[in-house]
C-alpha positions in Angstrom: 72.0 2.9 20.5 68.6 3.9 21.7 68.4 5.6 25.0 65.8 4.8 27.6 63.5 7.6 26.4 63.2 6.1 22.9 62.6 2.6 24.3 59.6 3.8 26.4 57.9 5.5 23.5 56.4 2.3 21.9 55.1 1.2 25.4 53.5 4.6 26.0 51.9 4.5 22.5 50.5 1.0 23.2 49.3 2.2 26.6 47.6 5.3 25.2 46.0 3.2 22.4 44.7 0.7 25.0 43.3 3.3 27.3 41.6 5.0 24.3 40.2 1.7 23.2 38.8 0.9 26.6 37.2 4.4 26.8 35.6 3.9 23.4 34.2 0.5 24.5 32.9 2.0 27.7 31.0 4.6 25.7 29.9 2.6 22.7 28.7 -0.7 24.3 25.9 0.8 26.4 24.7 2.9 23.4 24.8 -0.1 21.1 22.7 -2.1 23.7 20.3 0.8 23.9 20.0 0.9 20.1 19.5 -2.9 20.0 16.8 -2.7 22.7 15.0 0.2 20.9 15.0 -1.7 17.6 13.5 -4.8 19.4 10.8 -2.6 20.9 10.1 -0.9 17.6 9.7 -4.4 15.9 7.3 -5.5 18.7 5.3 -2.3 18.5 5.0 -2.6 14.7 3.9 -6.2 15.0 1.3 -5.1 17.6 0.2 -2.3 15.3 -0.4 -4.7 12.4 -2.3 -7.0 14.7 -4.5 -4.2 16.0 -5.1 -2.9 12.4 -6.3 -6.3 11.3 -8.6 -6.6 14.4 -9.9 -3.1 13.7 -10.7 -4.0 10.1 -12.6 -7.1 11.3 -14.6 -5.0 13.9 -15.4 -2.4 11.3 -16.7 -5.1 9.0 -18.8 -6.7 11.8 -20.2 -3.3 12.7 -21.2 -2.6 9.1 -22.9 -6.0 8.9 -24.7 -5.5 12.2 -26.0 -2.1 11.1 -27.2 -3.3 7.7 -30.9 -2.8 7.0 -31.3 -6.6 6.5 -29.8 -7.4 9.9 -31.9 -4.7 11.7 -35.0 -6.0 10.1 -34.1 -9.6 11.1 -33.6 -8.6 14.7 -36.8 -6.6 14.8 -38.8 -9.5 13.5 -37.2 -12.3 15.4 -36.4 -10.8 18.8 -38.9 -7.9 19.0 -41.8 -9.5 17.2 -42.3 -6.5 14.9 -44.0 -6.6 11.5 -44.2 -4.2 8.6 -47.3 -2.2 7.9 -49.9 -4.4 6.3 -48.5 -7.7 7.4 -50.4 -9.9 9.7 -48.9 -11.7 12.7 -49.1 -15.5 12.6 -48.9 -17.0 16.1 -48.5 -20.7 16.3 -51.0 -22.4 18.6 -50.0 -25.5 20.5 -52.6 -28.3 20.3 -53.4 -30.3 23.4 
């Protein structure tokens, strides 16, 4: 027959395993949540980076077009009334 000491051993082992399991959960769950949150933040930041990269490319293209010699000449002629050397200015006259 088993004495009382031998009967308590399985209970003690189960109790120790349960306590260790709870301790592991207490330490692992917050870290797992932190890792999940960081992965979500990383994905959001990468998405924002891609969006900003596309916007930057569009702005670079618009800036190159705005600084092109053709555009500068167009603005000088239409908005500032400038002409090239040797050209004559034609001013429309309204008839009454």
